[in-house]
KOLMARPA-45310 format. One record per residue (C-alpha): residue number from 1; residue in three letters; x, y, z. Coordinates in nm, 3 decimals, padded with zeros to 5 digits. Each point is the difference from the previous one (the first is absolute). Layout:
<filos>
<num->NUM&residu->ALA&u->X&v->Y&w->Z>
...
</filos>
This chain:
<filos>
<num->1&residu->MET&u->02.985&v->01.127&w->11.310>
<num->2&residu->ALA&u->00.378&v->-00.019&w->00.084>
<num->3&residu->VAL&u->-00.056&v->-00.380&w->00.022>
<num->4&residu->ILE&u->-00.159&v->-00.014&w->-00.355>
<num->5&residu->MET&u->00.298&v->00.241&w->-00.129>
<num->6&residu->ARG&u->00.273&v->-00.244&w->00.172>
<num->7&residu->LEU&u->-00.207&v->-00.305&w->-00.188>
<num->8&residu->LEU&u->-00.012&v->00.189&w->-00.314>
<num->9&residu->THR&u->00.405&v->00.098&w->00.011>
<num->10&residu->ILE&u->00.056&v->-00.373&w->00.064>
<num->11&residu->VAL&u->-00.192&v->-00.095&w->-00.319>
<num->12&residu->CYS&u->00.183&v->00.277&w->-00.149>
<num->13&residu->LEU&u->00.345&v->-00.057&w->00.030>
<num->14&residu->PHE&u->-00.056&v->-00.385&w->-00.071>
<num->15&residu->LEU&u->-00.035&v->00.077&w->-00.330>
<num->16&residu->PHE&u->00.299&v->00.039&w->-00.046>
<num->17&residu->MET&u->00.175&v->-00.301&w->00.136>
<num->18&residu->LEU&u->00.147&v->-00.194&w->-00.274>
<num->19&residu->LEU&u->00.105&v->-00.321&w->00.216>
<num->20&residu->TYR&u->-00.148&v->-00.151&w->00.315>
<num->21&residu->SER&u->00.171&v->-00.295&w->00.169>
<num->22&residu->CYS&u->-00.065&v->-00.169&w->00.371>
<num->23&residu->SER&u->00.268&v->-00.054&w->00.190>
<num->24&residu->ASN&u->-00.020&v->-00.280&w->00.266>
<num->25&residu->ASP&u->00.158&v->-00.014&w->00.368>
<num->26&residu->ASP&u->00.148&v->-00.327&w->-00.031>
<num->27&residu->ASN&u->00.325&v->-00.074&w->00.066>
<num->28&residu->VAL&u->00.122&v->00.295&w->00.210>
<num->29&residu->HIS&u->00.265&v->00.053&w->00.215>
<num->30&residu->GLN&u->00.008&v->00.121&w->00.348>
<num->31&residu->ASP&u->00.202&v->00.321&w->00.068>
<num->32&residu->THR&u->-00.085&v->00.236&w->00.272>
<num->33&residu->THR&u->00.277&v->00.267&w->-00.005>
<num->34&residu->MET&u->-00.090&v->00.039&w->-00.368>
<num->35&residu->SER&u->00.267&v->00.334&w->-00.068>
<num->36&residu->ASP&u->00.284&v->-00.239&w->-00.067>
<num->37&residu->GLN&u->-00.191&v->-00.249&w->-00.252>
<num->38&residu->SER&u->-00.199&v->00.332&w->-00.157>
<num->39&residu->GLU&u->00.358&v->00.145&w->-00.083>
<num->40&residu->LYS&u->00.107&v->-00.393&w->-00.161>
<num->41&residu->ILE&u->-00.310&v->00.031&w->-00.206>
<num->42&residu->PHE&u->00.024&v->00.354&w->-00.111>
<num->43&residu->GLU&u->00.365&v->-00.041&w->-00.120>
<num->44&residu->GLU&u->-00.059&v->-00.330&w->-00.170>
<num->45&residu->THR&u->-00.305&v->00.142&w->-00.199>
<num->46&residu->THR&u->00.173&v->00.316&w->-00.095>
<num->47&residu->ALA&u->00.298&v->-00.177&w->-00.124>
<num->48&residu->ASN&u->-00.208&v->-00.235&w->-00.219>
<num->49&residu->ASN&u->-00.204&v->00.244&w->-00.160>
<num->50&residu->LYS&u->00.270&v->00.117&w->-00.218>
<num->51&residu->LEU&u->-00.133&v->00.326&w->-00.046>
<num->52&residu->SER&u->00.146&v->00.374&w->00.025>
<num->53&residu->ASN&u->-00.072&v->00.209&w->00.244>
<num->54&residu->VAL&u->-00.287&v->-00.167&w->00.152>
<num->55&residu->GLU&u->-00.132&v->-00.154&w->00.345>
<num->56&residu->ARG&u->-00.243&v->-00.255&w->00.055>
<num->57&residu->ILE&u->-00.270&v->-00.045&w->00.229>
<num->58&residu->ASP&u->-00.129&v->-00.370&w->00.084>
<num->59&residu->THR&u->-00.347&v->00.016&w->00.046>
<num->60&residu->HIS&u->-00.007&v->-00.413&w->00.087>
<num->61&residu->ILE&u->00.217&v->00.095&w->00.302>
<num->62&residu->PHE&u->-00.244&v->-00.173&w->00.191>
<num->63&residu->ASN&u->00.050&v->-00.346&w->-00.115>
<num->64&residu->LYS&u->00.350&v->00.001&w->00.128>
<num->65&residu->TYR&u->-00.119&v->00.009&w->00.376>
<num->66&residu->THR&u->-00.261&v->-00.166&w->00.224>
<num->67&residu->PRO&u->-00.162&v->00.213&w->00.164>
<num->68&residu->LEU&u->-00.204&v->-00.018&w->00.350>
<num->69&residu->LYS&u->-00.358&v->-00.051&w->-00.042>
<num->70&residu->ILE&u->-00.264&v->00.094&w->00.185>
<num->71&residu->ASP&u->-00.388&v->-00.079&w->-00.034>
<num->72&residu->LYS&u->-00.233&v->00.210&w->00.088>
<num->73&residu->ASP&u->-00.378&v->-00.024&w->00.098>
<num->74&residu->ILE&u->-00.145&v->00.344&w->00.067>
<num->75&residu->SER&u->-00.359&v->-00.002&w->00.166>
<num->76&residu->TYR&u->-00.151&v->00.367&w->-00.055>
<num->77&residu->SER&u->-00.313&v->00.113&w->00.034>
<num->78&residu->ASP&u->-00.219&v->00.173&w->-00.305>
<num->79&residu->TYR&u->-00.072&v->00.323&w->-00.005>
<num->80&residu->GLU&u->-00.331&v->-00.071&w->00.056>
<num->81&residu->GLY&u->00.078&v->-00.121&w->00.347>
<num->82&residu->GLY&u->-00.214&v->-00.327&w->-00.102>
<num->83&residu->LYS&u->00.230&v->-00.279&w->-00.134>
<num->84&residu->ILE&u->00.376&v->-00.121&w->00.099>
<num->85&residu->HIS&u->00.215&v->-00.040&w->-00.304>
<num->86&residu->ASN&u->00.284&v->-00.185&w->-00.086>
<num->87&residu->GLN&u->00.325&v->00.082&w->-00.194>
<num->88&residu->LYS&u->00.251&v->-00.319&w->-00.077>
<num->89&residu->TYR&u->00.348&v->00.061&w->-00.164>
<num->90&residu->THR&u->00.380&v->-00.050&w->00.072>
<num->91&residu->LEU&u->00.252&v->00.260&w->00.005>
<num->92&residu->HIS&u->00.389&v->-00.109&w->-00.123>
<num->93&residu->LEU&u->00.204&v->00.213&w->00.209>
<num->94&residu->TYR&u->00.338&v->00.031&w->-00.135>
<num->95&residu->LYS&u->00.134&v->00.247&w->00.272>
<num->96&residu->SER&u->-00.042&v->-00.008&w->00.366>
<num->97&residu->ILE&u->-00.326&v->00.125&w->00.132>
<num->98&residu->SER&u->-00.076&v->00.234&w->00.335>
<num->99&residu->ASN&u->-00.245&v->00.202&w->00.172>
<num->100&residu->PHE&u->-00.060&v->00.355&w->-00.022>
<num->101&residu->THR&u->00.002&v->00.035&w->00.342>
<num->102&residu->ASP&u->00.309&v->-00.189&w->00.067>
<num->103&residu->ILE&u->00.231&v->00.156&w->-00.253>
<num->104&residu->TYR&u->-00.131&v->00.347&w->00.042>
<num->105&residu->SER&u->-00.079&v->00.010&w->00.388>
<num->106&residu->GLY&u->-00.194&v->00.276&w->00.110>
<num->107&residu->LYS&u->-00.083&v->00.146&w->-00.340>
<num->108&residu->GLN&u->-00.365&v->00.060&w->-00.075>
<num->109&residu->PHE&u->-00.216&v->00.089&w->-00.310>
<num->110&residu->ASN&u->-00.200&v->00.313&w->-00.035>
<num->111&residu->LYS&u->-00.350&v->-00.035&w->-00.096>
<num->112&residu->VAL&u->-00.244&v->00.205&w->-00.237>
<num->113&residu->ILE&u->-00.358&v->-00.131&w->-00.087>
<num->114&residu->LEU&u->-00.121&v->00.247&w->-00.312>
<num->115&residu->GLU&u->-00.362&v->-00.005&w->-00.119>
<num->116&residu->TYR&u->-00.073&v->-00.023&w->-00.382>
<num->117&residu->GLU&u->-00.332&v->-00.056&w->-00.244>
<num->118&residu->GLU&u->00.277&v->-00.137&w->-00.213>
<num->119&residu->ARG&u->00.372&v->-00.006&w->00.046>
<num->120&residu->GLY&u->00.315&v->-00.172&w->-00.111>
<num->121&residu->LEU&u->00.397&v->00.045&w->00.119>
<num->122&residu->VAL&u->00.182&v->00.119&w->-00.311>
<num->123&residu->GLN&u->00.331&v->00.041&w->00.136>
<num->124&residu->VAL&u->00.224&v->00.039&w->00.291>
<num->125&residu->TYR&u->00.277&v->00.287&w->-00.059>
<num->126&residu->LYS&u->00.241&v->00.129&w->00.269>
<num->127&residu->GLN&u->-00.266&v->00.093&w->00.277>
<num->128&residu->TYR&u->-00.315&v->00.005&w->-00.150>
<num->129&residu->LEU&u->-00.291&v->-00.276&w->-00.087>
<num->130&residu->TYR&u->-00.159&v->00.125&w->-00.336>
<num->131&residu->PHE&u->-00.353&v->-00.128&w->-00.021>
<num->132&residu->HIS&u->-00.286&v->00.039&w->-00.320>
<num->133&residu->VAL&u->-00.315&v->00.069&w->00.144>
<num->134&residu->ILE&u->-00.306&v->-00.068&w->-00.188>
<num->135&residu->GLU&u->-00.293&v->00.272&w->00.141>
<num->136&residu->LYS&u->-00.365&v->-00.069&w->00.033>
<num->137&residu->ASP&u->-00.073&v->00.269&w->-00.271>
<num->138&residu->GLY&u->00.278&v->-00.199&w->-00.221>
<num->139&residu->ALA&u->00.275&v->00.244&w->00.031>
<num->140&residu->ASN&u->00.374&v->-00.132&w->00.014>
<num->141&residu->ASN&u->00.221&v->00.137&w->00.260>
<num->142&residu->VAL&u->00.369&v->-00.095&w->00.088>
<num->143&residu->LEU&u->00.027&v->00.022&w->00.392>
<num->144&residu->GLN&u->00.371&v->00.040&w->00.114>
<num->145&residu->TYR&u->00.020&v->-00.124&w->00.335>
<num->146&residu->ASN&u->00.338&v->00.108&w->00.201>
<num->147&residu->MET&u->00.097&v->-00.285&w->00.255>
<num->148&residu->ASP&u->00.244&v->00.250&w->00.175>
<num->149&residu->ASP&u->-00.270&v->00.233&w->00.160>
<num->150&residu->GLY&u->-00.340&v->-00.152&w->-00.089>
<num->151&residu->THR&u->-00.102&v->00.282&w->-00.247>
<num->152&residu->GLN&u->-00.188&v->-00.076&w->-00.312>
<num->153&residu->LYS&u->-00.066&v->00.207&w->-00.317>
<num->154&residu->ILE&u->-00.185&v->-00.038&w->-00.340>
<num->155&residu->ILE&u->00.301&v->00.061&w->-00.283>
<num->156&residu->PHE&u->-00.210&v->-00.102&w->-00.301>
<num->157&residu->SER&u->-00.355&v->00.028&w->-00.097>
<num->158&residu->TYR&u->-00.185&v->-00.124&w->-00.334>
<num->159&residu->THR&u->-00.369&v->00.036&w->-00.070>
<num->160&residu->GLY&u->-00.001&v->-00.126&w->-00.356>
<num->161&residu->GLU&u->-00.227&v->-00.215&w->-00.157>
<num->162&residu->TYR&u->00.248&v->-00.317&w->-00.027>
<num->163&residu->GLN&u->00.178&v->-00.232&w->00.214>
<num->164&residu->ILE&u->00.355&v->00.099&w->00.134>
<num->165&residu->ALA&u->00.313&v->-00.204&w->00.126>
<num->166&residu->ILE&u->00.293&v->00.116&w->00.211>
<num->167&residu->ARG&u->00.293&v->-00.130&w->-00.091>
<num->168&residu->ALA&u->00.310&v->00.213&w->00.132>
<num->169&residu->VAL&u->00.031&v->00.273&w->00.260>
<num->170&residu->ASN&u->00.338&v->00.198&w->00.163>
<num->171&residu->ASP&u->00.021&v->00.321&w->00.129>
<num->172&residu->ASP&u->-00.048&v->00.235&w->-00.361>
<num->173&residu->TYR&u->-00.209&v->-00.232&w->-00.214>
<num->174&residu->LEU&u->-00.260&v->-00.228&w->-00.029>
<num->175&residu->ILE&u->-00.082&v->-00.237&w->-00.238>
<num->176&residu->TRP&u->-00.321&v->-00.139&w->-00.097>
<num->177&residu->GLN&u->-00.215&v->-00.177&w->-00.315>
<num->178&residu->GLU&u->-00.356&v->00.041&w->-00.095>
<num->179&residu->ASP&u->-00.199&v->-00.202&w->-00.192>
<num->180&residu->GLU&u->-00.314&v->00.080&w->-00.227>
<num->181&residu->ASN&u->-00.212&v->-00.272&w->00.207>
<num->182&residu->ALA&u->00.121&v->-00.233&w->-00.269>
<num->183&residu->ASN&u->00.141&v->-00.299&w->00.247>
<num->184&residu->TRP&u->00.358&v->00.183&w->00.008>
<num->185&residu->LEU&u->00.050&v->-00.013&w->-00.372>
<num->186&residu->LYS&u->-00.041&v->00.325&w->-00.084>
<num->187&residu->VAL&u->00.252&v->00.144&w->00.254>
<num->188&residu->THR&u->00.190&v->00.286&w->-00.010>
<num->189&residu->LEU&u->00.348&v->00.118&w->00.225>
<num->190&residu->ASN&u->-00.042&v->00.310&w->00.206>
<num->191&residu->CYS&u->00.230&v->00.199&w->00.228>
<num->192&residu->TYR&u->-00.088&v->00.250&w->00.302>
<num->193&residu->ASN&u->00.222&v->00.266&w->00.113>
<num->194&residu->ILE&u->-00.086&v->00.018&w->00.369>
<num->195&residu->LYS&u->00.153&v->00.295&w->00.061>
<num->196&residu->THR&u->-00.165&v->00.206&w->-00.282>
<num->197&residu->GLY&u->-00.302&v->-00.191&w->-00.027>
<num->198&residu->ALA&u->00.062&v->-00.029&w->-00.394>
<num->199&residu->ASN&u->-00.120&v->-00.332&w->-00.172>
<num->200&residu->GLU&u->00.188&v->-00.095&w->-00.311>
<num->201&residu->LYS&u->-00.079&v->-00.325&w->-00.245>
<num->202&residu->ILE&u->00.312&v->-00.221&w->-00.086>
<num->203&residu->LEU&u->-00.145&v->-00.163&w->-00.239>
<num->204&residu->THR&u->-00.331&v->-00.215&w->-00.163>
<num->205&residu->TYR&u->00.117&v->-00.365&w->00.004>
<num->206&residu->SER&u->-00.023&v->-00.203&w->-00.289>
<num->207&residu->ARG&u->-00.314&v->-00.104&w->-00.166>
<num->208&residu->ASP&u->-00.089&v->-00.241&w->-00.272>
<num->209&residu->GLU&u->-00.233&v->00.053&w->-00.311>
<num->210&residu->ASN&u->-00.299&v->-00.042&w->00.256>
<num->211&residu->GLY&u->00.108&v->00.269&w->00.225>
<num->212&residu->TYR&u->00.093&v->-00.219&w->00.271>
<num->213&residu->MET&u->00.360&v->-00.040&w->00.185>
<num->214&residu->TYR&u->00.154&v->-00.335&w->-00.135>
<num->215&residu->SER&u->-00.032&v->-00.153&w->00.376>
<num->216&residu->TRP&u->00.034&v->00.141&w->00.336>
<num->217&residu->ASN&u->00.247&v->00.165&w->00.137>
<num->218&residu->PHE&u->00.077&v->00.000&w->00.397>
<num->219&residu->ASN&u->00.337&v->-00.024&w->-00.065>
<num->220&residu->ARG&u->00.234&v->00.182&w->00.262>
<num->221&residu->ILE&u->00.048&v->00.353&w->-00.026>
<num->222&residu->ILE&u->00.325&v->00.144&w->00.170>
<num->223&residu->LEU&u->00.010&v->00.378&w->00.089>
<num->224&residu->GLU&u->00.355&v->00.128&w->00.092>
<num->225&residu->GLY&u->00.029&v->00.380&w->00.017>
<num->226&residu->ALA&u->-00.170&v->00.121&w->-00.276>
<num->227&residu->ASN&u->00.044&v->-00.260&w->-00.236>
<num->228&residu->VAL&u->-00.277&v->-00.275&w->-00.062>
<num->229&residu->TYR&u->00.077&v->-00.337&w->-00.116>
<num->230&residu->PHE&u->-00.297&v->-00.225&w->-00.143>
<num->231&residu->THR&u->-00.052&v->-00.283&w->-00.291>
<num->232&residu->GLU&u->-00.212&v->00.011&w->-00.305>
<num->233&residu->LYS&u->-00.114&v->-00.287&w->-00.129>
<num->234&residu->TYR&u->-00.088&v->-00.081&w->-00.372>
<num->235&residu->ILE&u->-00.005&v->-00.257&w->-00.292>
<num->236&residu->ASP&u->00.211&v->-00.051&w->-00.254>
<num->237&residu->LYS&u->-00.080&v->-00.358&w->-00.140>
<num->238&residu->LYS&u->00.095&v->-00.103&w->00.383>
<num->239&residu->ALA&u->-00.080&v->00.174&w->00.326>
<num->240&residu->TYR&u->00.302&v->00.274&w->00.136>
<num->241&residu->ILE&u->00.033&v->00.217&w->00.230>
<num->242&residu->ASN&u->00.216&v->00.382&w->-00.005>
<num->243&residu->LEU&u->00.121&v->00.118&w->00.297>
<num->244&residu->TYR&u->-00.009&v->00.433&w->-00.024>
<num->245&residu->LYS&u->00.172&v->00.253&w->00.193>
<num->246&residu->TYR&u->-00.209&v->00.317&w->00.059>
<num->247&residu->ASP&u->00.176&v->00.322&w->00.096>
<num->248&residu->ILE&u->-00.274&v->00.202&w->00.166>
<num->249&residu->LEU&u->00.211&v->00.312&w->00.063>
<num->250&residu->ASN&u->00.121&v->-00.003&w->-00.418>
<num->251&residu->LYS&u->-00.319&v->-00.169&w->-00.096>
<num->252&residu->LYS&u->00.161&v->-00.236&w->-00.203>
<num->253&residu->LEU&u->-00.047&v->-00.396&w->-00.090>
<num->254&residu->GLU&u->00.262&v->-00.212&w->-00.013>
<num->255&residu->LEU&u->-00.004&v->-00.385&w->-00.120>
<num->256&residu->ILE&u->00.248&v->-00.201&w->00.230>
<num->257&residu->ASP&u->-00.048&v->-00.367&w->-00.102>
<num->258&residu->GLU&u->-00.186&v->-00.086&w->-00.306>
<num->259&residu->LYS&u->-00.211&v->-00.315&w->-00.009>
<num->260&residu->TRP&u->00.116&v->-00.171&w->00.345>
<num->261&residu->GLY&u->-00.024&v->00.324&w->00.269>
<num->262&residu->LEU&u->-00.175&v->-00.235&w->00.213>
<num->263&residu->GLU&u->00.003&v->00.214&w->00.332>
<num->264&residu->PRO&u->00.182&v->00.229&w->00.175>
<num->265&residu->PHE&u->00.116&v->00.027&w->00.363>
<num->266&residu->ILE&u->00.283&v->00.200&w->00.154>
<num->267&residu->TYR&u->00.318&v->-00.258&w->00.063>
<num->268&residu->LYS&u->00.321&v->00.174&w->-00.036>
<num->269&residu->GLY&u->-00.170&v->00.316&w->-00.144>
<num->270&residu->ILE&u->-00.286&v->-00.117&w->-00.318>
<num->271&residu->SER&u->-00.009&v->-00.343&w->-00.066>
<num->272&residu->TRP&u->-00.261&v->-00.216&w->-00.154>
<num->273&residu->LEU&u->-00.088&v->-00.342&w->-00.103>
<num->274&residu->SER&u->00.052&v->-00.094&w->-00.335>
<num->275&residu->TYR&u->00.053&v->-00.342&w->-00.207>
<num->276&residu->ASP&u->00.250&v->-00.119&w->-00.233>
<num->277&residu->ASP&u->-00.111&v->-00.132&w->-00.346>
<num->278&residu->ASN&u->00.333&v->-00.201&w->-00.072>
<num->279&residu->LYS&u->00.048&v->-00.136&w->00.345>
<num->280&residu->LYS&u->-00.365&v->-00.058&w->00.087>
<num->281&residu->GLU&u->00.028&v->00.140&w->00.341>
<num->282&residu->TYR&u->-00.091&v->00.319&w->00.203>
<num->283&residu->LEU&u->00.208&v->00.215&w->00.077>
<num->284&residu->ILE&u->00.050&v->00.334&w->00.230>
<num->285&residu->LYS&u->00.137&v->00.273&w->-00.187>
<num->286&residu->ASN&u->00.084&v->00.373&w->00.140>
<num->287&residu->LEU&u->00.019&v->00.333&w->-00.141>
<num->288&residu->ASN&u->00.374&v->00.081&w->00.087>
<num->289&residu->SER&u->00.177&v->-00.216&w->-00.286>
<num->290&residu->HIS&u->00.285&v->-00.076&w->00.256>
<num->291&residu->MET&u->-00.201&v->-00.226&w->00.200>
<num->292&residu->PRO&u->00.004&v->-00.401&w->-00.086>
<num->293&residu->GLU&u->-00.318&v->-00.130&w->-00.121>
<num->294&residu->ILE&u->-00.140&v->-00.254&w->00.233>
<num->295&residu->TYR&u->-00.182&v->-00.328&w->-00.144>
<num->296&residu->LEU&u->-00.254&v->-00.193&w->00.154>
<num->297&residu->GLY&u->-00.095&v->-00.343&w->-00.136>
<num->298&residu->SER&u->-00.222&v->-00.070&w->-00.269>
<num->299&residu->ASP&u->-00.303&v->-00.013&w->00.263>
<num->300&residu->TYR&u->-00.221&v->00.317&w->00.049>
<num->301&residu->VAL&u->00.099&v->00.172&w->00.347>
<num->302&residu->LYS&u->-00.190&v->00.330&w->00.139>
<num->303&residu->ILE&u->00.268&v->00.258&w->00.120>
<num->304&residu->TYR&u->-00.006&v->00.242&w->00.274>
<num->305&residu->ALA&u->00.292&v->00.211&w->00.096>
<num->306&residu->SER&u->00.170&v->00.268&w->00.220>
<num->307&residu->PRO&u->00.302&v->00.169&w->-00.087>
<num->308&residu->ASN&u->00.252&v->-00.267&w->00.085>
<num->309&residu->ILE&u->-00.223&v->-00.315&w->00.018>
<num->310&residu->VAL&u->-00.212&v->-00.189&w->-00.272>
<num->311&residu->VAL&u->-00.292&v->-00.193&w->00.175>
<num->312&residu->GLY&u->-00.143&v->-00.316&w->-00.238>
<num->313&residu->TYR&u->-00.342&v->-00.166&w->00.013>
<num->314&residu->LYS&u->-00.040&v->-00.310&w->-00.155>
<num->315&residu->ASN&u->-00.290&v->-00.267&w->-00.041>
<num->316&residu->PHE&u->00.162&v->-00.305&w->-00.052>
<num->317&residu->GLY&u->-00.248&v->-00.234&w->00.142>
<num->318&residu->LYS&u->00.037&v->00.222&w->00.358>
<num->319&residu->ASP&u->-00.043&v->00.377&w->00.014>
<num->320&residu->GLY&u->00.368&v->00.103&w->00.099>
<num->321&residu->ILE&u->00.249&v->00.303&w->00.136>
<num->322&residu->MET&u->00.316&v->00.030&w->-00.083>
<num->323&residu->TYR&u->00.271&v->00.285&w->-00.053>
<num->324&residu->TYR&u->00.314&v->00.081&w->-00.150>
<num->325&residu->ASP&u->00.235&v->00.222&w->00.190>
<num->326&residu->GLY&u->00.212&v->00.074&w->-00.299>
<num->327&residu->LYS&u->00.238&v->-00.340&w->00.089>
<num->328&residu->ASN&u->-00.191&v->-00.271&w->00.102>
<num->329&residu->SER&u->-00.368&v->-00.140&w->-00.088>
<num->330&residu->ILE&u->-00.170&v->-00.037&w->00.338>
<num->331&residu->PRO&u->-00.302&v->-00.229&w->00.054>
<num->332&residu->ILE&u->-00.258&v->00.123&w->00.277>
<num->333&residu->ILE&u->-00.328&v->-00.132&w->00.027>
<num->334&residu->GLU&u->-00.259&v->-00.200&w->-00.207>
<num->335&residu->SER&u->-00.369&v->-00.045&w->00.047>
<num->336&residu->THR&u->-00.232&v->-00.267&w->-00.113>
<num->337&residu->THR&u->-00.292&v->00.315&w->00.016>
<num->338&residu->ASN&u->00.059&v->00.287&w->-00.167>
<num->339&residu->ILE&u->00.258&v->00.264&w->00.049>
<num->340&residu->ASP&u->-00.064&v->00.355&w->-00.170>
<num->341&residu->GLU&u->00.087&v->00.366&w->00.043>
<num->342&residu->ILE&u->00.347&v->00.032&w->00.049>
<num->343&residu->TYR&u->00.156&v->00.300&w->00.125>
<num->344&residu->CYS&u->00.389&v->00.066&w->00.077>
<num->345&residu->THR&u->00.290&v->00.253&w->00.153>
<num->346&residu->ASP&u->00.362&v->-00.106&w->00.014>
<num->347&residu->SER&u->-00.111&v->-00.129&w->00.408>
<num->348&residu->PHE&u->-00.355&v->-00.145&w->-00.031>
<num->349&residu->ILE&u->-00.219&v->-00.221&w->-00.261>
<num->350&residu->THR&u->-00.361&v->-00.015&w->00.080>
<num->351&residu->TRP&u->-00.290&v->-00.233&w->-00.168>
<num->352&residu->ASP&u->-00.332&v->-00.059&w->-00.015>
<num->353&residu->GLY&u->-00.007&v->-00.377&w->00.149>
<num->354&residu->TRP&u->-00.415&v->-00.060&w->-00.095>
<num->355&residu->SER&u->-00.031&v->-00.103&w->00.376>
<num->356&residu->ASN&u->-00.198&v->00.105&w->00.293>
<num->357&residu->ASP&u->00.295&v->-00.078&w->00.203>
<num->358&residu->PHE&u->00.210&v->00.243&w->00.109>
<num->359&residu->PRO&u->00.255&v->00.129&w->-00.264>
<num->360&residu->LEU&u->00.340&v->-00.045&w->-00.094>
<num->361&residu->PHE&u->00.281&v->00.214&w->-00.108>
<num->362&residu->TYR&u->00.373&v->-00.011&w->-00.064>
<num->363&residu->ASP&u->00.262&v->00.137&w->00.181>
<num->364&residu->ILE&u->00.292&v->00.013&w->-00.254>
<num->365&residu->ASN&u->00.258&v->00.114&w->00.233>
<num->366&residu->LYS&u->-00.120&v->-00.197&w->00.294>
<num->367&residu->GLU&u->-00.023&v->-00.299&w->-00.261>
<num->368&residu->THR&u->-00.334&v->-00.125&w->00.179>
<num->369&residu->ILE&u->-00.398&v->-00.016&w->-00.098>
<num->370&residu->ILE&u->-00.185&v->00.174&w->00.239>
<num->371&residu->TYR&u->-00.292&v->-00.099&w->00.164>
<num->372&residu->VAL&u->-00.216&v->00.279&w->00.067>
<num->373&residu->ASP&u->-00.197&v->-00.119&w->00.332>
<num->374&residu->CYS&u->-00.076&v->00.344&w->00.137>
<num->375&residu->LEU&u->-00.294&v->00.110&w->-00.189>
<num->376&residu->GLU&u->-00.378&v->-00.131&w->-00.024>
<num->377&residu->GLU&u->-00.068&v->-00.374&w->-00.089>
<num->378&residu->GLY&u->-00.220&v->-00.082&w->-00.262>
<num->379&residu->LYS&u->00.071&v->00.255&w->-00.284>
<num->380&residu->HIS&u->00.120&v->-00.029&w->-00.349>
<num->381&residu->TYR&u->00.332&v->00.206&w->00.024>
<num->382&residu->MET&u->00.167&v->00.178&w->-00.299>
<num->383&residu->GLY&u->00.338&v->00.095&w->00.077>
<num->384&residu->TYR&u->00.177&v->00.352&w->-00.128>
<num->385&residu->VAL&u->00.319&v->00.168&w->00.086>
<num->386&residu->SER&u->00.151&v->00.349&w->-00.108>
<num->387&residu->ASP&u->00.373&v->00.115&w->00.107>
<num->388&residu->ASP&u->-00.177&v->00.165&w->00.291>
<num->389&residu->TYR&u->-00.277&v->-00.224&w->00.091>
<num->390&residu->LEU&u->-00.140&v->-00.383&w->00.033>
<num->391&residu->VAL&u->-00.295&v->-00.032&w->-00.034>
<num->392&residu->PHE&u->-00.326&v->-00.257&w->00.016>
<num->393&residu->GLY&u->-00.351&v->00.042&w->-00.110>
<num->394&residu->ALA&u->-00.322&v->-00.185&w->-00.018>
<num->395&residu->HIS&u->-00.381&v->00.072&w->-00.025>
<num->396&residu->ASN&u->-00.137&v->00.029&w->00.337>
<num->397&residu->TYR&u->-00.334&v->-00.190&w->-00.054>
<num->398&residu->ILE&u->-00.278&v->00.090&w->00.265>
<num->399&residu->PRO&u->-00.315&v->-00.215&w->00.077>
<num->400&residu->ASP&u->-00.325&v->00.172&w->-00.068>
<num->401&residu->LEU&u->-00.175&v->-00.091&w->00.330>
<num->402&residu->THR&u->-00.320&v->00.117&w->-00.130>
<num->403&residu->ILE&u->-00.021&v->-00.255&w->-00.312>
<num->404&residu->SER&u->00.037&v->-00.346&w->00.026>
<num->405&residu->ASN&u->00.314&v->-00.120&w->-00.195>
<num->406&residu->ALA&u->00.070&v->00.341&w->-00.145>
<num->407&residu->ILE&u->00.336&v->00.211&w->00.074>
<num->408&residu->THR&u->00.134&v->00.323&w->-00.079>
<num->409&residu->THR&u->00.330&v->00.050&w->-00.161>
<num->410&residu->LYS&u->00.023&v->00.377&w->00.039>
<num->411&residu->SER&u->00.365&v->00.042&w->00.126>
<num->412&residu->LEU&u->00.397&v->-00.091&w->-00.023>
<num->413&residu->VAL&u->00.207&v->-00.138&w->00.243>
<num->414&residu->TYR&u->00.369&v->00.128&w->-00.024>
<num->415&residu->TYR&u->00.275&v->-00.082&w->00.215>
<num->416&residu->TYR&u->00.384&v->00.171&w->-00.043>
<num->417&residu->ILE&u->00.286&v->00.025&w->00.191>
<num->418&residu->LYS&u->00.356&v->00.204&w->-00.102>
<num->419&residu->THR&u->00.238&v->-00.201&w->-00.230>
<num->420&residu->GLU&u->00.236&v->00.192&w->00.240>
<num->421&residu->GLU&u->-00.123&v->-00.168&w->00.342>
<num->422&residu->LEU&u->00.094&v->-00.335&w->-00.140>
<num->423&residu->THR&u->00.357&v->00.036&w->-00.108>
</filos>
């Protein structure tokens, strides 16, 4: 379900791409220090913009440097244990790379294996892992696992007849969607109060004359305190997306951005990806009117963010990750295989590299890509990070020796370490 929803999200977002161009890697020049040149590039592009109260992220920054290229040839056993598979791809590294065991000598991950029937990690928040669990009887539960003490508990249960998706969680509220078994085209947005047990329907997504939504909507939802920021798509000759804020305490719905409120995130408060029809460029807007608008260019770039950095994911021929620190545009990595599911704080950036090699993450303070060489080999890891914990998770596939070429997938394995140990 998690993989399907990621693919559906990509499909939905790309419906709103107006322009797409491919860049090439020819005629790039070498620079290993990066900071001085990034400063120069930023100053030049800002001067050339001729826009007031505007910043610019250079999403084509990769073309300005020569990366270290590493060809990967990974051999791993399939989960039936009977075949050896090979995975070949190339990494383009724009920052130095080091082993976890060298950079963080003596530091070790904790490990937890969680049994499940059908389970997906929804969110890493503070010291908690939140899982959406579907039990044998079809009941949907949200399980909270506390990495500080290893305890777990159910914080939300749904026994209705429809399918649901958990979209955001904090200490007080859980935001979830319910679909009337209509392939996610008859959806409502709901808020559950964790402390009181009360549930509230926020809205029913707009539908056409046939009773179905105009398109899927798996765009990011932000839960900040008692405010929910979400998008709704509609058709007015063309397809548009509105961005809304819902005040849970006062039960008030407010339109934030009409037509081009593409996806919200937290950067310097509440920000979101938008589009400038006149300049034909994507840009980042902020609720604080005194914050500068940040232009991204005409190519669609998916944005992730933490309070003080913006992380951009692009696919201009290769998947790549770069970030913007408020002053410089800084490339990190490109890959000829997929990059997906990025998470970030002001200190760390993680991603799913779609590889059975050891996972990678980026330490912003150390300006180093970390190769996590201390985990079990042969698994496809996804990385997650909160302010409190760095987490890597994978399916814990186990061969069923009683049945030829059969496997069981009844558990997930997660490795986690406190971020304060990595400073």
